[in-house]
C-alpha positions, 0 to 999 in steps of 0.5 A, a space after each residue: 246527696 247522701 254520703 256513703 257509710 264508709 266515707 262517714 267512717 273514714 271522716 270520723 277516723 280522720 277527725 279522731 286522728 286530729 283530736 288524738 294528735 291535739 291531745 298529744 300536743 296538749 298533754 305531752 307523751 313519753 320522750 321516745 314518743 315525742 322523738 317521732 316525726 309529727 306525721 308519724 305521731 298524727 297517723 298513729 292516732 288514727 283508730 284502725 283495728 289491731 289485726 288490720 293495722 298489723 296486716 297493713 303495717 307489716 314489719 319495721 326494720 331496725 336500721 332505718 329507725 336507728 339511723 333516724 335516732 329513734 329507739 327501735 322497740 318503742 318506735 316500731 309499733 308506732 310506725 306500724 300503726 302510722 302505716 295503717 292510719 296513713 292507708 286509711 286516711 289516703 283511702 278516705 281522701 280518695 273516696 271524697 274525691 270519688 264523690 265529685 266524679 266516679 272516675 276519681 275513685 281510682 285515687 282510692 288505692 293510690 291514696 292508700 298506697 301513698 298514705 302507707 308509704 308516708 311514715 317511711 318517707 318521714 323517717 327516711 327524711 329524719 335519718 338524712 337530716 340527722 346524718 347531715 347534722 352529724 357530718 357537719 358537726 364532725 370537724 368541731 368534734 375533732 377540734 375539741 378532741 385535738 385540744 383535749 389530747 394535746 392537753 394530756 387527756 386520754 382518748 375516752 375522757 377526751 371523747 366524754 368531754 367533747 361529746 358533752 360540750 358538743 351535744 346534738 346527734 353526734 354527741 349523743 352517739 358518742 355518749 352511747 358508744 362510751 356507755 357501751 364501753 362502760 358496760 363491757 363492750 370492747 373498744 373496737 366493737 363499740 367504735 364500729 357500732 358508732 360507725 354503723 349507727 350513723 351510717 356515715 363514711 366520714 365517721 367510719 374513717 374517723 373510727 378507723 383512724 382512732 383504732 389505727 392510732 391505738 394499735 400502732 401508737 401513732 400520735 393521735 393529735 396529728 391524725 385528728 387534726 388531719 382528719 378535721 382538715 380533710 372533713 372541712 375540705 370535703 364539706 366545702 366541696 359538697 357546698 360547691 356541688 350543691 351550689 352547682 346543682 342549684 344554678 340550673 334550678 335558679 335559671 329555670 325559675 328566672 326563665 319561667 317567672 321573671 322573664 315573662 313578668 318583665 316582658 308583660 311589664 314592657 308590653 304594658 308600658 308600650 301599650 300605654 305609650 301607644 294608646 297615648 300617642 293614638 289619643 293625641 293623634 285622634 284629638 288633633 285630627 
């Protein structure tokens, strides 16, 4: 059976994507490119005509990229290429399924749509994981700040020291905030930018507490200690909620997997015992 020319072209595109991604893994790339999710980097290597890629990829919003910790002006072109590459790969997969049965050609547009959406899903997942990491690290940041403030340090040096010691996404965002202040951004605007970039309500409450302590002159250490305790209580409650949501899933797995397995084991033992008894009875007769 001869393979249609579009399918051959698509298979060549997928092979080119795999080889291009292997080249990136072997020789590396710029730090901004390495920050992209693996799926986006792989699909961006699919050779698609530029105009076609721009028509399929559309425009990329800045907010999702910033929430994922990506440099928007660097990551946006790669995401556009990845959208077009995902649509091409999805179309090829649908075409290959159509070779098995013509009725399966309906998966060509479905695969194209799913491939087009795949880079956005990967970036959204990266943003959720990053936000969760920021929220989890926030109590530790507050504890370090309390120690620094009680030792007599001012707010900005305390933030600089804690962000350097803490590291991770939260430390990077605090470093960006301090860099903005060093470039002349007012403190309120820089702190509000921190809350906007992280997209976390907990960080927003921390920013409000810091600004309020600066404006009203209230003791900063007491406010930070109370904020850290409240965040830990919230984190414990979230863990309880996740455990409560996981219980029905565990029960479903037990009902669908373990119970039938146990029943089959019991039935097998009963059948073996019954066969032994029947054999003894027949041998005795």
